[in-house]
N, C-alpha and C positions, 0 to 999 in steps of 0.2 A: 346435168340438171338439178336446178332448186327451185325449188314449188315454193310461192309468197301468195303473198294481195298485195296492191294499190288501191288505198283511197287516195279522194281530193278532199277529203273530208268536207262531204259536202249538207247542205241541210234542208233538204228536203222539205213539205209537208207535214206534219203529222198525219196519217189516214186518217187519224177521227175525228183530231181536232180542226185537222185545213190550215194550223199552226204551221211556221219554220220553228225547226230545231233554235235555238242559240247558239249560236259560233261556240261560248263557253261548256255550255251538255256537247254538243256532237264532238269538241275536243279533249273532253273530259271520254268520251266515248273510244276518239281513237285510242286515249295510250289502254284503254280494255279491250278492243280491239288486237291489234297488238300483243296485252300480254295471253291472251288467249288463243291469238295463233301460235303463241310459243309453248306455252302448254299442248295442241295437237300438234304439236310434231315439225309445222313449217318451218323451213328455213329464211323467210325475210320477207320482211314487211317493208310497204313501199307509200312513204308518200307525198301527195305531190304540191306542187307551188300556184297557190292562185292568188287573185287581187279582186274576190269577187261578193257578191253582198252573198249569195249562192256557196259559200264555199268560205271554211271554214280558214284555211293552209295557207297562210300568209307566212309567218315566221315556222317553217318546217324545219328547220336543228333544232330549236327551243319545244316543239312536240313532242320531237323522237327525245331529245333529252330528257324528255319528264319517263317518255317508255324505258328507257331506259337503264333509269333507275329501279324498276319495277321487273327487268328481266335480266337474262344470264345467258342466253345460247343465239336466240332471234339478228338473223341481220335485218340492221337498221339502214335504210336510202335514203333518196330520196325519187319520188317515184317520178320528178321531174324540176331540176331548180334552172330557173328560166335566164340564164347564163347571160342572155344578150342585157338584157338590163338591171343585173346583179354588177356589185363590186369582185372581179375575185380574189381580191385579199380576202376582202371578210366573206368572205365566200369559202376557199382553207381553212382560216381562223375559226369561221362554226362548225366546220365539218370536223377537223383534224380538233377543238372541244369534242363534241359528239362521239370521236373516236376513243379521243383518252377519257369518256364517263363510261363508258362502254365496253372497254378493255376489246379495244379494240375490231368494234363489230362496226362500223361507220362504214358505210362508200355512197358516192356521188355521181346520181344521173344526171345530167346534164342537157338543156336543148336549150333552141330558138323560142319556143312556147310558142304554140300555137292557136291560143287566146291573147291576146295583143295590147289587154287591157295595162300591161305595166307601164309599158313603154313611153306610154304620155304619162303615169306616176310619177315616174322617174327621169321622167324631165330627158328622152330622147326619138329618135322619129324613126317613124317604120322602114322610109327613105332608104334608115341604113342597118336592116334587120339581117345582112346574114354577114356584111363586114364584123358589124358589131359582134355575132356569135363568133368572131375567126380571129376576132385580134382576142379578145377577152377569155379564150380555150386557150391560147399560144400559152397568158401568160397563165392564169390557170394552173396550166402547165409545168411551169416552168418552177412558178413557186411551189407548186409538187416538189418540184424533183432536188430544191436550193433552196436551201436554208438563208442565203441571202442571192439578192435578187435586180436583175438591171435589166431593168425595159424600158423599153418605147414606141409607141402606139400613137394613135388617132384623136381614141376616145377618152379616154385616161393620162393623169398625170402619169410622166416618170419616171422610172426608180433609179433608185444611185447605188447600187451599193447595196439595198435596205433589207436589212433580217425580218422574218414572216416567223413570231411566235404564237401560238405551241407550235411545237410540231403533232404530227397527228404517233400513234403510237405505229402504227400498221406503215411501214416504209414500200412502196410508197403505200398515201390514202389512197384506197380506190377509184377510178373519174373513170363510168362506161358512160358511154354511147349506146347501146345494143340494148333492145327491148327482152324484156321474161317474159317467161306466159305468167299469166297473172289473173288470177277472177277478182270482180268489182263488188265490194263486200260495201253493202247498203248499211245503212243504220239501223240500228235493234228497232227502230218502230217501226220499217217496212216491212221487218220478216214476219213479227207482231203481224200483223195486216193479213198472209198469208197465210 
């Protein structure tokens, strides 16, 4: 069993001032949370993708990359990447890069998305909700398992013997759809107010 924390990098209002924490401050806090999580012996930190004003984590791999530079043991995971509205090639490349920078500590948790703001943002129809996920998961797993990919689908341009680089350090890069026992970590301001 792994014990860890997950966050969506919420930008709730400061309980004292009522002003929402800025996205930049919240992202810096996330990196500090990952460092502290490692220091207290937790196994994993997961960060979830959202595209909303009240959450700062739209570029999960970038934020986890900053945390990778400050840690050495804790696993770094998406607490979900909305694969239905993402490009599987870029998603694999982002997390393979994170895996290389972290010396094999990256993992990818993918899902359909319970919040739907990414669908119109990236030009997808909610009527394709399930089909998008199925197709994109198929492509992501093909990329993970093969350096060169030939693939054809409905929602994305086909690939004909295309190489995808960089390759992850872990072979294969962990791609998960399971849930973890996780604790919700609140921003520092919430903890100080209690």
